[in-house]
N, C-alpha and C positions, 0 to 999 in steps of 0.2 A: 504494499500499500504506499502510495507517495506521501512523504511528509513534508509540510511546509515550514518546520521550524529552522531556526538558524542554523546553516552549514558553512557557511564562508567566515572563517576566521584568520586574521593577519593578512588579508588579502588588500590591493589597492581600493576594490571597490567598497570594502566593508569600512575603510578609513574615511570614505566621503561622507559629507553631511547628507543627512535623509532628505533634506530639501533637494539637494543636486539629483538624487535618484528619482525622486518624484518627477521632477521636471523632465528628467530623460525617460522615463515610462510614459508620461502624458505626450511627448513629442512623438515616441514611437508609435504610441496609438493613433494619434492623427495622421502621421504619415502614411501608416498600413492601411488607413481608411481612406485616404487621398487617391492611391494608386490602384489600378486593376491591371497594370502591365505584369506579367510574370517576371521580367528582368528586374523590375525596380523592387518588387516585393522579395525577390531572391536577395537583392543587395541588403534589404532592412533584415533578412533573416540572417545573412552572413555577419551582420553588424551585432546582433543580439547573441549569436552563438559566441562572438568574439568576446563580448562582453562576460558571457558565462564562464568562459575558459580563463578570461583574466581575474575572475573572481574566485578562482580555483575550486568550483563546485565539481562535485562527483557526476559522472556521467550517468550513473542508474537512473536518478530522477527523469532524465531525458528519455530513456528507454521505456520507462513505465508511463509516462504522459503519452508517448507514441502509440504504445501498445493499446491504450484506452481509447486514442483517437482513431484507429485506423478504420473502424466500420463507419464512424462519422464521416471520415475523409472519403471513403468509397462511396457513400450516398451522394454527397455534395459533388464529387467529380462526375458521377453518372447524370445526375440532374443536369448540370451546367453542360456537359457534352451533348445531350440530347436536345436541349431546349435554348440554349443560346443561338441567337440568330446571326451566324456567320456567313460569310459569303465563298469561302475557298471550301468546296465540297470535297471531301475525301472518300467516302464510303456510302454507297446507297443501302439504305435500310429497309424503307417501304414506301408507300404513298404519304404525300404529305397530310398531316392532321392539324388543320388550322384551328380547332377548337382547344387545343392544348400548345399551340405555337410550336409543334415538331415540322420541320420541312421536309423530314423524309432522309436526309443526309448527315452523317457525321462531319463536321466542318473542323477546320484547323484553329478558327477563332475559339470555338466551343471548347476544343480540348485545351488550348492555351488559358482560357479564362477559368475553366475548371481547376486547373492546376494552380492558378494564381489564387483562386478562392481558398484553396487547400492550405497553401503556404500561408495565407493571410492569417488564418485561425491558428497555425503553428506558431507564427510569430506572436500572436497574443496569448497563447497558451504558455510559451516559453518566458515571455519579459515579465510577466505578472508575478511568477515564484522567485524571479530572479531577485526582484525588490525584496520580497520577505526574506529570503534566504540569505541575503546579504546586510539586513538591517535588523538589529534588536528592536522587540516591539516598543520598549520605553523611548527609544530614538525615534521610531516611525509615528508614535502618537505626537512627541514633540515637534517633529516636522511638520505634520498635518495641521497642529496648532498655529505654529509659525506662519505658515502659509494662509493663515486666516479662515482655515476649515473649522465650523462650530466644533466645540469641545465635547458634545454629546455624540455628535457623527463619529468623530475620531475615537472617542471611547468604545463607541459600538463596534467599529471596524477592527480595532487592536483586540479586544476583547474577543470578538469572533475568531480571529486568527490565533489567538493564545489558547483557545478551547479545541480548536482541530486536533492538536497531538494527542490531548488527553482523551479525546473522542477515538482517535485511531488506536490508542494503546487499550481502551477500554473494549472496543470491537475485537481486538485480538485476545483479551483476556477472556471474554464471552466466548468465543470460537473455541478456545483451548478447554474451558470447562464444559461445553456442550459436546465435544469430542469425547471427553472423558464418560459422559453419559450416553453415548452411542448415537448422536445425530451427526451425520456425515454430509460435509459440504461436496465431497466428490460422488456426484451422481451419475457419472457416466453419460452426461449430456442430456439427461432427462429433464426437460423445462419445468414440469410440475414438481418434481422432488426438490430441485434448486430453488423454486419458489417458495416452497414449505420451510425449507431450511434458512431462506432469507428472512421469513417471517420470525422465526424464533430467534434470529439475530437482531431483527430491528426493534423488537417490542421491548426488551431490556435495554437496548442502547438509547432509545428515545426517553424511556422512563428514568434513566441515569442523567440525560440531558437536562430533563425537567427539573430534577434533584439538584444538579448544579447551579441552574438558573436561579432557584429559589434561594440557595445559599448565597450566591452572587447578590441577590435582591437585598437579602438582610443586611449584607456587608455593606452595600452602597447606602442604604438608609442608615445604618449606624454611624456613616462617616459624613452625613447631610450631603448627599449628591445632589448637585443641582442649586446648590445655594448661591444667593446673588453676590458672591465676592469676587476680589481679585485672585487668580489663582497664581500661585508659585510652583515652579518645579524644581525637583532635586537635580535634573541634568540640565545641561546649558550646552547649546552648539553655536559655532561661529563658522563663516566661511572662511576657507583657507586659499591661498593661490591657486592650488590644484582645482579646487572647487569652482573657482570664477573661471578658470580655463576650460573646465569640461562644460559648464553652463553655457560659456560663449559659443564653444563648439557645438552643442546642442541646438542653441537657437540660429547658429549660421545653417546647420543642417535643416532646421524647420523653413527657415527663408527660403533656402535653395528649392527645397520640395515645393512649397507653394508658388514660387514662381514658375517652376517647370510645370505644375498642374494648370496654372493660369493660361500658360502658353501652348497647353493642350498634349503636353508629353506625359507619359506613364500610364495612359489610358487606351483602351481599344477604341 
């Protein structure tokens, strides 16, 4: 199971200010949604992968994410290949079906657009964990607050991220306990058996999550969460020359990307 806990230690990305990484994340999201050309999205994917390896993160989470994504990628690719209105016909499949927008041909543009949409989602899937796995949650909350994000929203976001590892650990413990009681999760491909096993896992998992939320509510109320006071923080963050350089490069990349999009580049 993929874990979103901090994995990057003593790496160049971990030493950056949280705001710098949030700005980089936002710019990548903007650029990957601006372009539909396979070449441009591949370049963004290469940039994100380079950041991943600079952060000295393990490759195992990448493999787990791609394995989870493979069926979604196939569906997206098939839909785009069959229904994207291309002009370069490659293979004749059937008569046109105007009701669903199918021309009867597989087109080169449809294949390229389908691959671009798959890579677009891959970029989004990789860059989001990159932020969490290189930034301790207290620093992430401080970065959100300093970027003028409402404190309650920042608290909700970081709390949800902090609870994910505990939910994953509880899931593993429940599975081990149920295996000792004869509940098998390896049903040889039988969907109904897998579904029944999943229900036996989800019920205690959901009840445990409710119990954690109630404990958190009591802790928040005892500390007067939401009181109209000026907050102080144990941690403090300041931009370093490296942060300023990375932010300048990020905004330069955004400016170049927007100008290319305005001039009609990067789209089919």
